[in-house]
N, C-alpha and C positions, 0 to 999 in steps of 0.2 A: 102378764105371763107368770105362771106359777113357778115357785122355786122348787128345785129337785132336792130330795133327801134320799140317800142311799143306805139300805140296810147292810149290815155286816155280811149277811148271806149273799146279797147281790155282789158285793165287792169280792167275796171268795169265788163266786160263780164266774165273774168276769175275769178274774186272774187265771182261771183255768182254761180260758178260750185260747187256743193255740194258732188259729188262723187270723192273720192280719186283715183279710178281707171280711171275715165274719165280724171281727171286732169293729171295723169301720162301719159296717151296716148297723151294728148295735148302737154305736155313737150317733149315727144319723137318726135312728129311731128315737133315741133320747132327745135329740133336738126337736123332733116333731112333737113328742110328748110335752116338752117344755113349752112349746108355742101353743099347743092345743091340748090341755089336760085330759079332755075326754076323747082323745084321738083313737084309742084302742077299742077293741071289741069287748062288750060285756058278756059274750057267750063263752063261759068258762066251765070246764069240767068240774063236776061236784067235788072231786078229790082236791082240786086246787082251792076252791071256795072254802072247803072245810079247814084247810091249812092256813089260808091268808085272809079269809073273811068274805062276806057276800058282795062287797063293793069293788072287788078287784076287777081289773081289766087286763087285756093282753094285747101285745103286738107281736106278730109272727116275724121272727128274724131267723130264718132257717139256718140251722136245724133246731133252734130254740124258740120258746115262747117267753117273751119278756113280760113279767108279771109286775103290775104296779097298782097302787090305789091313789085315786084322785080325790082330794078334799077341797072342793071349790070354796067353801066358807072360810078356809084358812089360806087359800091360794097356794096349795101345797100338793106336790106329787111325791109319794113315797115309793121308790123303786124297791120291790120286794125280792125278786129272784129272776134268774135265768133257768128255765127248766127245759131239759131236752124234750122236744115235742113227743117223741115216742114213749116217754116214760109216764105220761099222764093219761093216756087213752086206753 
């Protein structure tokens, strides 16, 4: 099971979530990512790849995309950001 590492950006993004239900869904998504590092989709908009790198993945947690990078050789998941889904398309 990979260990999770959270970016400062993600911590700030999560602190801005005002809905307890959305926050609970985000935490469940993080549990899935922790169990299965390659859980998310590699189909990422170019603007997100330009900002976070070509290896990022996403998990949709409406209304956000949870952006992370999985490093299997290090058994590590770096959680990069929560991006409002409308802002990246």
